[in-house]
KOLMARDO-690590 format. One line per field, with one value per residue: residue number from 1; residue in three letters; y negated, z negated, x negated of N, C-alpha, C in turn. Coordinates in steps of 0.001 Angstrom, whole numbers, padded with zeros to 6 digits. Atoms other than C-alpha are relative to their C-alpha. Example, Ala and Ser with C-alpha at 12.3 -4.5 7.8 and 13.67 -1.06 7.14 Angstrom:
# residues 2
nr: c(1,2) .
rest: c(ala,ser) .
n_y: c(001190,001190) .
n_z: c(000000,000060) .
n_x: c(-000890,000820) .
ca_y: c(004500,001060) .
ca_z: c(-007800,-007140) .
ca_x: c(-012300,-013670) .
c_y: c(-001200,-001090) .
c_z: c(000000,-000730) .
c_x: c(-000900,000770) .
***
This chain:
# residues 332
nr: c(1,2,3,4,5,6,7,8,9,10,11,12,13,14,15,16,17,18,19,20,21,22,23,24,25,26,27,28,29,30,31,32,33,34,35,36,37,38,39,40,41,42,43,44,45,46,47,48,49,50,51,52,53,54,55,56,57,58,59,60,61,62,63,64,65,66,67,68,69,70,71,72,73,74,75,76,77,78,79,80,81,82,83,84,85,86,87,88,89,90,91,92,93,94,95,96,97,98,99,100,101,102,103,104,105,106,107,108,109,110,111,112,113,114,115,116,117,118,119,120,121,122,123,124,125,126,127,128,129,130,131,132,133,134,135,136,137,138,139,140,141,142,143,144,145,146,147,148,149,150,151,152,153,154,155,156,157,158,159,160,161,162,163,164,165,166,167,168,169,170,171,172,173,174,175,176,177,178,179,180,181,182,183,184,185,186,187,188,189,190,191,192,193,194,195,196,197,198,199,200,201,202,203,204,205,206,207,208,209,210,211,212,213,214,215,216,217,218,219,220,221,222,223,224,225,226,227,228,229,230,231,232,233,234,235,236,237,238,239,240,241,242,243,244,245,246,247,248,249,250,251,252,253,254,255,256,257,258,259,260,261,262,263,264,265,266,267,268,269,270,271,272,273,274,275,276,277,278,279,280,281,282,283,284,285,286,287,288,289,290,291,292,293,294,295,296,297,298,299,300,301,302,303,304,305,306,307,308,309,310,311,312,313,314,315,316,317,318,319,320,321,322,323,324,325,326,327,328,329,330,331,332) .
rest: c(met,arg,pro,ala,asn,gly,thr,pro,val,tyr,arg,pro,asp,leu,gly,val,ser,val,met,glu,tyr,leu,glu,gln,glu,gly,met,gly,met,ile,gly,thr,gln,ile,met,pro,val,phe,pro,val,ala,asp,lys,gln,gly,ala,tyr,lys,val,ile,pro,ala,glu,ala,leu,leu,lys,met,pro,asp,thr,lys,arg,ser,ser,gly,gly,ala,tyr,asn,arg,ser,gly,trp,glu,tyr,glu,glu,gly,leu,tyr,asn,cys,ala,glu,gln,gly,his,glu,glu,pro,ile,asp,asp,asp,glu,arg,lys,ile,phe,glu,arg,arg,asn,pro,gly,ile,val,asp,ser,ile,val,thr,arg,arg,gly,leu,gly,ile,ile,ser,arg,ala,gln,glu,tyr,arg,ile,ala,asn,lys,leu,phe,asn,glu,thr,asn,phe,thr,ala,his,ala,val,thr,asn,glu,trp,asp,asp,ala,val,asn,ala,thr,pro,ile,thr,asp,val,lys,asp,gly,val,ser,ala,phe,arg,ala,gln,cys,gly,met,leu,pro,asn,ala,leu,ile,ile,ala,trp,ser,thr,phe,gln,asp,leu,lys,asn,cys,asp,gln,ile,val,asn,arg,leu,lys,tyr,thr,phe,pro,gly,ile,asp,ile,asn,lys,met,thr,ser,glu,gln,leu,ala,ala,ile,phe,asp,val,pro,arg,val,phe,val,gly,asn,ala,val,tyr,asp,ser,ala,asn,lys,gly,arg,ser,lys,ser,ile,thr,asp,ile,trp,asn,ser,glu,tyr,ala,ala,leu,ala,arg,val,ala,thr,thr,leu,asp,pro,thr,glu,pro,cys,val,gly,arg,thr,phe,ile,trp,asp,glu,asp,ser,ser,asp,asn,pro,ile,val,glu,val,tyr,arg,glu,glu,gln,ile,arg,ser,asp,val,tyr,arg,val,arg,his,ser,val,asp,glu,arg,leu,ile,gln,ser,phe,asn,ser,ser,gly,thr,val,val,ser,asn,ile,ala,ala,ser,cys,phe,phe,leu,phe,asp,asn,ile,thr,ala) .
n_y: c(001141,001412,000784,001251,000820,-000120,-000799,-001143,-001395,-000984,-001006,-001256,-001148,000236,-000150,-001268,-000778,000558,-000589,-001320,000041,000220,-001231,-001223,000436,000098,001354,-000260,000321,-000848,000792,-000562,-001040,000021,000561,-000372,001074,000082,001222,000646,000749,001322,000256,-000193,-000550,-001211,-001457,-000745,-000492,-001137,000532,-000571,-000826,-001370,-000768,-001514,-000028,-001472,000067,-001137,-000334,-000766,000149,-000748,-000380,001320,001395,000763,-000055,001377,000673,001214,001149,001041,000627,000144,001506,000779,000453,001175,-000009,001064,-000637,001090,-000238,-000117,-000153,000554,-000068,-000275,000561,-000475,001012,-000274,-000167,-001219,-001116,-000609,-000744,-001541,-000946,-000217,-001412,-000841,000781,-000303,-000553,001258,000063,-001089,000641,001072,-000159,-000736,000845,000947,-001418,-000107,000891,000066,-001088,000155,000815,-000436,-000986,000886,000223,-001172,-000796,000831,-000262,-001434,-000021,001099,000000,000939,-000983,-001283,-000634,-000601,-001091,-000077,-001409,-000238,000214,000413,-001035,-000085,-000800,-001370,-001008,000164,000135,-001215,000492,-000682,000037,001606,-000042,-000792,000610,001024,-000616,-000166,001186,000254,-000738,000369,001254,-000111,-001506,-000486,-000039,000643,-000836,000584,000893,001170,000314,000845,-000862,-000154,-001291,-001373,-000342,-000386,-001391,-000868,-000040,-000410,-001271,-000779,-000283,-000890,-001298,-000513,-000136,-000741,-001084,-000087,-000088,-000657,000732,001044,001243,001090,001381,000093,-000468,000748,000278,-001277,-000788,000737,-000285,-001369,000096,000607,-000842,001226,-000302,000687,000787,001014,000626,001751,000154,000893,000979,001066,000664,000854,001445,001360,000065,000375,-000386,-001558,-001014,-000410,-001179,000003,-000759,000431,-000638,000152,-001404,-000174,-000515,-000988,000004,-001251,000360,-000869,000526,-000787,-000996,000279,001443,000450,000983,-000227,-000800,000482,000111,001205,001064,000210,001297,000054,000971,000500,-000613,001084,-000234,-001331,-000842,-000727,000737,001445,000606,000615,001198,000687,001411,000641,001572,-000019,001128,-000949,-001055,-001221,-000817,-000163,-001270,000001,-001080,000262,-000698,000753,-001067,000362,-001258,000159,-001089,000045,000393,000489,000971,000510,001562,000970,-000589,-000537,-001636,-000772,-001191,000278,-000996,000022,-000317,-001365,-000896,000432,-000189,000638,-000008,001482,-000011,-001061,000378,000938) .
n_z: c(-000150,-000072,001119,-000226,000465,001453,000685,-000361,-000037,000769,-000919,000733,-000719,-000573,000847,000034,-001104,-000474,000958,-000782,-000966,000514,000682,-001125,-000949,000712,-000008,001027,001394,001412,001443,000833,000778,001184,001024,-000534,000224,001178,000026,001279,-000233,000254,-000836,001003,001273,000758,000000,001050,-000437,000889,000648,-000538,000974,000308,-001225,000254,000982,000184,001244,000600,-000536,001056,000677,001382,000695,000760,-000238,-001702,-001132,000008,-001190,-000539,000525,-000729,-000490,-001604,-000287,-001447,-001065,-000604,-001636,-000590,-001469,-000682,-001723,-001324,-001103,-001038,-000881,-001471,-000884,-001383,-000895,-000670,-001050,000129,000274,-001249,-001084,000653,-000057,-001816,-000504,001457,000687,001391,000802,000370,001545,000388,-000195,001189,001601,000045,000026,001470,000814,-000102,000752,001590,000651,000071,000989,001243,000126,000130,001437,000926,-000440,000711,001578,000312,-000246,000460,001281,001303,000639,000242,000104,-001460,000267,-001354,-000268,-000361,-001449,-000677,-000723,-001451,-000144,-000249,000450,001533,000728,000707,000584,000771,001339,000799,000350,000797,001290,000065,000560,001308,000684,000281,001260,001362,000555,000370,000386,-001279,-000698,-000863,-001240,-001482,-000348,-000967,-000734,-001429,-001247,-000591,000749,-000296,-001310,000430,000563,-001017,-000566,001508,000184,001087,-000125,-001345,000350,000698,-001054,-000649,000953,000366,-001210,-001021,-001121,000363,-000724,001072,-000228,000273,001277,000370,001610,000900,000225,000929,001297,000504,000042,001294,000924,000714,-000552,-001109,-000388,-000692,-000764,-000219,-001149,-000288,-000406,-000272,-000906,001067,-000443,000178,-000897,-000956,-000495,-000529,001264,000612,000740,001416,000754,001500,001066,-000163,-000229,001004,001190,000183,001221,000523,000612,000628,-000448,000769,-000627,000549,000491,001279,-000212,000715,-000461,-000318,-001231,-000368,-000223,-000694,-000720,000609,-000888,000658,-000689,-000084,-001417,-000588,000981,-000521,-001536,-000020,-000311,-001094,-000257,-001226,-000007,-001029,000064,-001189,-000548,-000631,-001236,000308,001106,000993,000907,000916,000679,001164,000951,001365,000874,000761,000178,001367,000618,001320,001212,001051,000372,001391,-000296,-000649,-001229,000041,-000046,001019,-000407,-001282,-000586,-001467,000019,000330,-001271,-001331,-000243,-001302,-000637,-000908,-000730,-001081,-001070,-000155) .
n_x: c(-000845,000646,-000597,-000585,000966,000348,-000643,000626,-000965,000739,000024,000929,000481,001381,000903,000019,000443,001334,001126,000147,000620,001348,000449,000458,001263,001169,000885,001105,-000428,000100,000039,-000963,000195,000752,-000655,-001390,-000813,-000941,-001336,-000068,-001036,000433,001006,001232,-000107,000873,-000169,000548,001043,000568,001204,000998,000344,-001135,000161,000407,-000090,-000411,-000884,-000530,-001226,-000381,-000989,-000354,-001377,-000609,000787,-000220,001184,000529,-000488,000904,000206,000360,-001158,000497,000460,-000678,000603,-001003,-000132,-000366,-000600,-000079,-000668,000876,-000841,000238,-001115,000364,-001213,000269,-000586,-001362,000670,000746,-001282,-000341,001097,000307,-001367,-000864,-000082,000107,-000758,-000007,001606,000730,-000238,000819,001259,000209,000177,001325,001051,-000135,000321,001512,000579,-000120,000461,001792,000511,000026,001124,001088,-000228,-000002,001250,001037,-000193,000345,001475,000507,001174,-000140,-000785,000611,001096,000321,000914,000600,000403,001278,000429,-000780,-000974,000213,001135,-000549,000953,000316,-001068,-000329,-001322,-000827,000446,-000266,-001527,-000016,000773,-000940,-001032,000354,000015,-001272,-000806,000567,-000594,-001599,-000648,-000987,000648,-000662,-000951,000183,001382,-000180,001115,-000107,-000049,001343,000710,-000516,000884,001479,000219,-000089,001584,000588,000282,-000470,-001210,000175,000556,-000991,-001270,000171,-000356,-001265,-000811,000612,-000423,-000727,000863,000303,-000483,-001738,-000309,-001100,000128,-000517,001304,001014,-000346,000331,001267,000173,-000769,-001212,-001142,-000499,000937,-000632,000919,-000707,000388,-000830,001057,-000350,000782,000708,000524,-000875,-001262,000468,001303,-000031,-000413,000933,-001040,000597,-000495,-000715,000748,001550,000694,001096,-000344,-000786,-000272,-000940,-001197,-001342,-001214,-001555,-000764,-001236,-000529,000009,001026,001489,000805,001557,000121,000730,-000736,-001182,-000428,-001070,-001237,-001635,-001094,-001178,-000320,000563,000606,001052,000538,-000018,-001427,000218,-000863,000054,-000691,-000120,000188,-000642,000673,001284,-000934,000809,-000232,001027,000080,000893,000386,000169,000380,000666,000886,001536,000723,000494,000627,-000584,000925,-001292,000631,-000487,-000570,001315,000299,001476,-000139,000327,000387,000142,-000368,000690,001349,000185,-000684,000588,001581,000594,001080,000268,000971,-000333,000520,001158) .
ca_y: c(-000032,-003565,-005820,-009161,-012335,-012404,-009663,-006741,-003146,-000451,002263,005225,007678,006063,006185,010080,010840,008726,010061,013587,012426,011071,014186,016407,014007,014385,010880,012297,010751,012332,009668,010822,014104,013667,011045,012341,010291,009597,007833,005550,003757,000552,-001606,-001752,000116,002944,006385,008923,010091,013327,011961,012893,014655,016993,018471,021627,021543,025111,024340,027024,029145,031558,031621,032168,033963,031467,028773,026398,026739,024254,021336,019019,016067,013903,011297,010770,007534,004952,004579,001465,000978,-002025,-001364,-004242,-004582,-003650,-004144,-005061,-006288,-005671,-007805,-006571,-009103,-008419,-008279,-005618,-003533,-003299,-002215,000618,001699,001744,005511,006308,004806,004415,005006,001534,002178,005168,003255,000153,001776,004113,001128,-000743,002977,003349,-000019,000141,003640,002931,000172,002561,005121,002342,001462,004902,006162,002805,003724,007169,007034,004304,004001,001626,004011,007089,008577,009292,012445,012447,015678,016846,016824,015175,017273,016250,017787,021077,022794,021720,020909,023290,022150,025344,025152,021436,022456,025329,023355,020587,022846,024056,020599,019808,022406,021440,017848,018812,022586,023016,023896,021813,022319,020235,018875,015729,014904,012482,013726,013078,015447,018081,017845,017990,021002,023025,022368,023200,026280,027429,027120,028612,031751,032221,031977,034546,036875,035824,035437,037711,036373,033133,030117,027675,024423,025660,026391,024944,023474,026417,028370,025810,026018,029833,029195,026830,029069,025730,026051,023350,021109,017803,015807,012088,011515,008127,004990,001366,-001417,-003594,-006506,-009841,-010798,-011463,-009546,-006113,-003469,-001894,001663,002152,005415,004636,007558,006571,009464,008788,010416,013669,014635,017648,016709,018051,017144,016991,019951,019012,016011,016391,012758,014255,016788,016109,014714,011976,009973,009146,006969,005406,004028,002138,003980,001250,001793,005058,007525,009170,007472,003718,001481,000532,-002480,-004225,-007677,-010021,-013568,-014816,-018064,-015415,-013205,-010265,-007700,-007372,-004016,-004136,-001370,-001706,000036,-001018,001136,001365,003832,004401,006494,008078,006272,005407,001907,000172,-003334,-005080,-003413,-001590,002326,004844,008038,008130,011089,010373,010556,013953,015152,013915,014810,012364,013256,010471,010626,013044,011289,009758) .
ca_z: c(000083,001021,-001908,-001834,-002252,-005534,-006856,-007835,-007306,-009422,-007237,-009351,-006345,-004562,-007860,-007973,-004301,-003880,-007298,-005332,-002317,-004175,-006294,-002954,-001101,-003954,-004252,-006818,-010029,-013114,-015743,-016779,-017023,-019308,-021430,-020817,-020790,-024259,-023857,-026687,-027497,-028688,-026533,-029540,-032703,-034832,-034307,-036651,-036735,-038590,-041018,-039730,-043200,-043090,-039504,-040939,-044650,-046505,-049385,-052003,-050727,-053834,-055611,-059512,-060974,-061830,-060260,-056942,-053805,-053448,-050901,-048769,-050467,-047794,-045997,-041829,-040987,-038101,-034792,-032766,-029309,-027371,-023877,-021553,-017918,-015117,-011826,-008110,-005265,-001699,000614,004008,006743,008524,011810,010467,009253,012829,014207,011549,011599,015619,015708,011656,010027,006427,006350,005331,001532,001279,003057,000794,-002468,-001631,-001225,-004376,-006279,-005142,-006256,-009765,-010116,-009132,-011498,-014329,-013469,-013309,-016977,-018220,-016389,-018075,-021590,-021223,-019255,-021617,-024005,-026333,-026977,-027241,-027893,-024658,-024493,-021741,-019736,-019209,-015452,-013274,-011561,-008278,-008624,-007048,-007907,-011595,-012575,-015490,-015764,-017052,-019880,-020613,-020541,-022822,-025337,-024901,-025911,-028983,-030201,-029513,-031764,-034566,-034474,-034607,-034960,-031740,-028479,-025392,-022884,-019893,-018212,-016354,-013505,-010419,-006980,-005971,-008899,-007828,-004324,-006192,-008164,-004872,-003893,-007758,-007771,-011103,-009998,-006410,-008018,-010631,-008163,-006209,-008865,-010013,-006767,-004318,-000851,-001873,000586,-001539,000253,-000582,-003981,-006020,-009535,-010810,-009832,-011269,-014514,-014640,-014011,-017200,-019151,-019765,-019190,-016546,-014453,-013680,-010650,-010118,-006662,-006745,-005295,-004634,-002273,-004903,-002184,-002729,-000545,003121,002839,004422,002368,-000321,-001317,-004918,-007026,-010087,-011982,-012517,-011431,-014070,-016511,-017154,-020200,-022453,-023791,-025813,-023841,-025449,-024263,-026501,-027267,-030870,-031605,-034169,-031960,-031998,-028839,-026918,-025842,-024529,-022200,-023998,-021950,-023074,-021978,-021728,-017939,-017398,-019555,-016673,-013138,-012745,-011966,-008591,-007820,-004621,-004218,-001450,-000793,002086,002379,003738,005775,003316,001111,-001817,-003575,-006932,-008638,-012410,-015610,-019451,-020746,-023076,-022560,-026155,-027390,-030529,-033618,-036869,-038308,-042037,-042515,-041449,-038094,-038642,-037530,-040149,-038206,-034824,-033375,-029906,-030923,-032243,-028953,-026443,-025698,-023135,-020823,-019055,-016879,-014340,-011382,-010549) .
ca_x: c(000027,-001296,-001168,000657,-001434,-003230,-001424,-003862,-002645,-003994,-005328,-006525,-006138,-009156,-010909,-010271,-011043,-014215,-015812,-015275,-016689,-019890,-020298,-020096,-022791,-025181,-026379,-028792,-027209,-028146,-027588,-024230,-025016,-027749,-025806,-022164,-019280,-017321,-013816,-013304,-010007,-011636,-013871,-016380,-017029,-018693,-019136,-020250,-023805,-025287,-027915,-031476,-032216,-028948,-029940,-031703,-030980,-030819,-028367,-027762,-024889,-024485,-021360,-021063,-018134,-015670,-017581,-017275,-018979,-021683,-020779,-022786,-023733,-024597,-022398,-022220,-023923,-022734,-023859,-022371,-021431,-020271,-018459,-019391,-017317,-019540,-017929,-018092,-016063,-016096,-013606,-012725,-011624,-008135,-010311,-012829,-009617,-008589,-011808,-012281,-008766,-007982,-008662,-008806,-005778,-006377,-010043,-010970,-009682,-012140,-015110,-014856,-014221,-017004,-019505,-018263,-018397,-021955,-023026,-021809,-022812,-026718,-026768,-025692,-028180,-030756,-029614,-029466,-033020,-034789,-033591,-034745,-038030,-039346,-042451,-040820,-037860,-039809,-043112,-045010,-047320,-049615,-050241,-053872,-053762,-051450,-048417,-049193,-052585,-051733,-054852,-055512,-052024,-050508,-046720,-045355,-048092,-047194,-043379,-044175,-046300,-043518,-040816,-042678,-043037,-039627,-038435,-040850,-039274,-035442,-035392,-033461,-034436,-034103,-031270,-032647,-035909,-035677,-037835,-038256,-037422,-040987,-042168,-039837,-041804,-045081,-044195,-043370,-047226,-048268,-050537,-049307,-045692,-046368,-048072,-045183,-042508,-043983,-043504,-040283,-038537,-040106,-040040,-038845,-039556,-041502,-040016,-036180,-037059,-033828,-033581,-031861,-035274,-037278,-035427,-036071,-039576,-039734,-037427,-034975,-031380,-031128,-033554,-031991,-033806,-033183,-033105,-031141,-033106,-032538,-033686,-036153,-036934,-035472,-032464,-033728,-037170,-037999,-036383,-038470,-036674,-037591,-036979,-034606,-036417,-040035,-042360,-044916,-042655,-040727,-038860,-037350,-033902,-030875,-028038,-024376,-022301,-019134,-017049,-017846,-019598,-021945,-023352,-027289,-028126,-030040,-027284,-023789,-021937,-019313,-016103,-013211,-010071,-007982,-007552,-009327,-011019,-012772,-013022,-014125,-010883,-010357,-008028,-007183,-005944,-005110,-006894,-005046,-007435,-010223,-007489,-009237,-008177,-010557,-011459,-012648,-014418,-014938,-015640,-016303,-019460,-022337,-024766,-026187,-029076,-027922,-029092,-027296,-027987,-027617,-026082,-029111,-029205,-032241,-032252,-031722,-031540,-033040,-031234,-032137,-035922,-035490,-033741,-036287,-039828,-041297,-044132,-046110,-049272,-047301,-048563,-051868) .
c_y: c(-001325,-000626,-001484,-001213,-000307,000738,001492,001078,000874,001034,001217,001254,-000312,000206,001642,000661,-000418,000518,001676,000150,-000253,001185,000980,-000557,000154,-001301,-000193,-000813,000666,-000573,000594,001012,000183,-000893,-000158,-000987,000292,-000687,-000311,-000918,-001588,-000635,-000176,000281,000624,001128,000810,000940,000797,-000445,001208,001384,001313,000972,001418,000133,001482,-000092,001473,000577,001005,-000328,000387,000328,-000972,-001140,-000468,000323,-001351,-000783,-000906,-001424,-001271,-000855,-000148,-001511,-000461,-000375,-001373,-000245,-001327,000059,-001532,000237,-000300,000129,-000710,000048,-000445,-000551,000623,-001136,000910,000760,001482,001323,000625,000907,001461,000963,000314,001426,000777,-000884,000369,000351,-001151,-000085,000901,-000658,-001235,000479,000983,-001054,-000666,001182,000051,-000765,000098,001399,000189,-000825,000718,001162,-000695,-000067,001173,000597,-001258,000125,001441,000484,-001224,000246,-000782,001012,001526,000166,000715,001165,000595,001427,-000251,-000430,-000105,000958,-000038,000381,001337,000908,000118,-000239,001369,-000403,001032,000098,-001193,000251,000969,-000556,-001352,000500,000346,-001163,-000473,000566,-000303,-001321,000028,001119,000684,000020,-001269,000724,-000675,-000540,-000856,-000351,-000773,000918,000219,001099,000963,000403,000454,001331,001202,000212,000672,001430,001013,000199,000983,001773,000530,000430,001277,001374,000245,-000088,000239,-000371,-001293,-000847,-001352,-001370,-000084,000641,-001311,-000322,000746,001078,-000435,000031,001340,-000138,-000856,000496,-001301,000494,-000586,-001151,-001140,-001045,-001214,-000223,-001582,-001301,-001281,-000849,-001281,-001444,-001149,-000005,-000912,000445,001316,000663,001004,001419,000583,001365,-000796,000765,-000140,001542,000395,000792,001430,000444,001292,-001133,001013,-000955,000224,000666,000065,-001346,-000077,-001177,000336,001098,-000640,000063,-001497,-001154,000291,-000981,-000190,-000779,-000197,000452,-000620,000243,001260,000662,000880,-000891,-001439,-000531,-000482,-000776,-000858,-001158,-000901,-001489,-000354,-001098,000682,000974,001311,000732,000442,001077,-000369,001288,-000471,001208,-000569,001327,-000424,001333,000024,001425,000203,000168,-000392,-001450,-000408,-001417,-000856,000061,000717,001918,000579,001513,-000130,001401,000555,000253,001321,000907,-000171,000193,-000595,000351,-001147,000761,001239,-000271,-000830,-001345) .
c_z: c(-000049,-001279,000382,-000678,-001567,-000970,-000179,000012,-000381,000888,-000646,001064,000989,-001077,000006,001054,000462,-001041,000580,000805,-000548,-000360,000986,000678,-000856,000204,-000718,-001459,-001040,-001095,-000863,-000344,-001457,-001133,000445,-000544,-001280,-000032,-001643,000228,-000240,000772,-000734,-001480,-000608,000669,-001022,000415,-001327,-000548,000545,-001246,-000186,001164,-000600,-001492,-000391,-001393,-000524,000339,-000902,-000745,-001202,-000182,-000671,000496,001247,000871,-000078,001312,000186,-000956,000644,000921,001505,-000247,001386,000951,000507,001402,000257,001356,000568,001693,000962,001214,001338,000970,001178,000853,001403,000974,000866,001583,-000167,-000402,001283,000641,-000616,000115,001451,000289,-001647,-000860,-001257,-000765,-000676,-001692,-000315,000426,-000855,-001280,-000097,-000224,-001471,-001141,-000126,-000803,-001716,-000589,-000064,-000970,-001333,000143,000096,-001669,-000704,000370,-001057,-001305,-000168,000481,-000438,-001417,-001146,-000481,-000454,000261,001192,-000016,001233,000264,000152,001616,000586,000791,001245,000375,000157,-000570,-001594,-000697,-000853,-000556,-000894,-001402,-000750,-000389,-001365,-001256,-000351,-000959,-001491,-001186,-000034,-000925,-001208,-000420,-000201,-000298,001040,001309,001361,001022,001406,000021,001034,000570,001246,001369,000350,-000805,000285,001595,-000572,-000424,001333,000606,-001303,000256,-001065,000383,001063,-000476,-001006,000600,000903,-000606,-000509,000983,001166,001325,000321,001289,-000834,000344,000000,-001318,-000666,-001381,-000920,-000063,-000728,-001451,-000496,-000172,-001566,-000989,-001016,000638,001513,000396,000844,000953,000257,001266,000519,000477,000416,000579,-001346,000781,-000372,001167,001318,000398,000374,-001329,-000575,-000529,-001214,-000751,-001443,-001127,000312,-000063,-000919,-000914,000277,-001678,-000459,-000792,-000507,000354,-000715,001144,-000565,-000104,-001357,-000264,-000847,000339,000421,001562,000467,000043,000416,000584,-000498,000883,-000451,000823,000192,001065,000174,-000913,000893,001309,-000104,000804,001454,000095,001277,-000121,001200,-000138,001588,000592,000808,000672,-000698,-001109,-000673,-000826,-001212,-000525,-001388,-000956,-001271,-000624,-000792,-000018,-001219,-000094,-001380,-001038,-000920,-000422,-001516,000444,000548,001450,000169,000199,-001188,000441,001224,000486,001323,-000075,-000086,001177,001188,-000246,001328,000467,000986,000460,001057,001190,000044,-000004) .
c_x: c(-000925,000330,000428,-001403,-000089,000391,-000794,000943,-000945,-000190,-000693,-000008,-001113,-000948,-000319,-000898,-001312,-001103,-000211,-000794,-001651,-000485,-000445,-001225,-001349,-000935,-001342,-000040,000118,000352,001099,000423,-000897,000531,001535,000910,001098,000914,000004,001378,-000180,-001481,-001668,000314,-001020,000271,-001117,-001369,-000638,-001166,-001295,-000382,001011,-000174,-000246,-000091,000276,000582,000061,001465,000766,001222,000129,001393,000832,-000415,000429,-000742,-000675,000538,-001075,000320,000064,001374,-000233,-000184,000424,-001015,000872,-000230,001021,000201,-000231,000611,-001206,000993,-000615,001217,-000360,001405,-000185,000970,001201,-000700,-001154,001057,000252,-000824,-000144,001229,001043,000019,000027,000812,-000245,-001390,-000833,000095,-001165,-001295,-000383,-000249,-001288,-001443,000237,-000378,-001664,-000752,-000026,-000656,-001540,-000142,-000025,-000930,-001199,000027,-000565,-001772,-000994,000145,-001004,-001667,-000758,-000883,000438,001379,-000590,-001456,-000676,-001074,-000401,-000714,-001706,-000171,001214,001012,-000288,-001591,-000048,-001028,-000022,001281,000550,001478,000438,-000899,000418,001667,-000004,-000375,001205,000993,000131,-000032,001275,000528,-000609,000626,001507,000545,001033,-000945,000440,000762,-000680,-001332,000523,-001203,000681,000183,-001113,-000643,000541,-000708,-001444,-000048,000171,-001466,-000923,-000543,000713,001709,000166,-000189,001083,001346,-000065,000291,001463,001004,-000884,000244,000666,-000690,-000248,000943,001301,000018,001245,-000307,000277,-001433,-000851,000288,-000381,-001278,-000494,000499,000666,001261,000388,-001368,000619,-001149,000711,-000441,000467,-001080,001070,-001089,-000743,-000365,001086,000742,-000982,-001499,-000155,000573,-001157,001040,-001102,000795,000599,-000764,-001480,-000851,-001174,000538,000899,000388,000992,001131,000752,000822,001162,000624,001571,000355,-000140,-001136,-000855,-000860,-001388,-000126,-000801,000854,001440,000462,001357,000925,001124,001147,001136,000764,-000086,-000868,-001194,-000669,000061,001582,-000262,001504,-000147,001379,-000222,-000645,000284,-001072,-001064,000406,-000809,000789,-001309,-000115,-000740,-000012,-000423,000286,-000618,-000623,-000892,-000605,-000810,-000910,000585,-000886,001053,-000775,000713,000713,-000615,-000418,-001109,000300,-000305,-000438,-000257,000134,-000485,-001523,-000235,000354,-000569,-001403,-000339,-001424,-000501,-001662,000378,-000754,-001406,000112) .
***
C-alpha cells in the first residue's frame, strides 16, 4: 500500500522478508549471533547479573536431621542498558519507481528496504566488532607465530592453550571461536591445519573447508567468521573496502544460548520491543515535495558487554571479561 503524504505506514511484512533475504545471502554478519538479541520492555533499565564470586562456589549441601537446607547468601547485581534509536531513510523517486517496476511490479519495496536494512545492520556489526576486538575491554594474549605464517603458525596449539586459560578464568569452556574472514583464508594454508585436516577429513578439498570443519579441528562448538566490510573512504574519494572484523585479533567466547538474563556470557543485544522484538521496524511515508516515497528502517538497541555496576558506576563483576579470551598478533 502506497502511503498518503506525511503519514507513516508500518510495514512489518517488509522487515520479515528482507531479514530472511539478508540471512540467505550471507552478508557475513556475525555480531548478533555472538551478542544475541534480548527483548526488553523499557528503553533503558537494569538487568540481573550473577556475581562473579558466585559462579563456582561450592556450598555445603548436607542437611542435618531436623535442620534446614543451606541457602545461597549472595544477591544478584545489576547491569545497565540504554537503548538508542538507530535508523536510516531511503527515498525512491516516482520516476525511479516506474523504471524498477516496469517489468517487476512491487520490487521497489524489497530493493529499498534491503538497502536501508543493510546500512543499519552494517553499523550494528561495526559497533559489536569494536567492543569485542578491543584491547581496552579485554586483555590481549599474543600468539608466538602469526596465523598467516603458513609454515610456523600453530593455531591448534594456540587455541588449545587458550581454551585451558579460558576454563581457568571462569570454570566453563568456550562455545565459540571468532575470526575474521582473512584469518579463515590464512588457516586454509596453515601447515598445522592442513596436516590435521588430512586425517580428520580424508580427501577434503582444503580450499572448500567450512567453518564447521574448522570447529572440529579446534574442538570448539562453533567458529564464527566475520566477513562484513564497509567503505572507509570519505565521500567523493575512491572506495576503500575495509573489514569490520580486525584480522589482527581472534577470540574464544562464551555466547548466550538461552533467554536467561543471568546466563554467564560475553554480551547481549538489548532491543526495545515497543514496536518490534525481532526485526527492525520498516515504515514508509510520502514526501510530495520531492515526489518520493521514503522508506525508514530503524530499531532501538544497545549492544552491552555483561557487567554489573555499583551506585558510583564502577564495574563490580566483569562477567564479559571472564567469558572472553582475546588473541592478538594474528597477522604480521
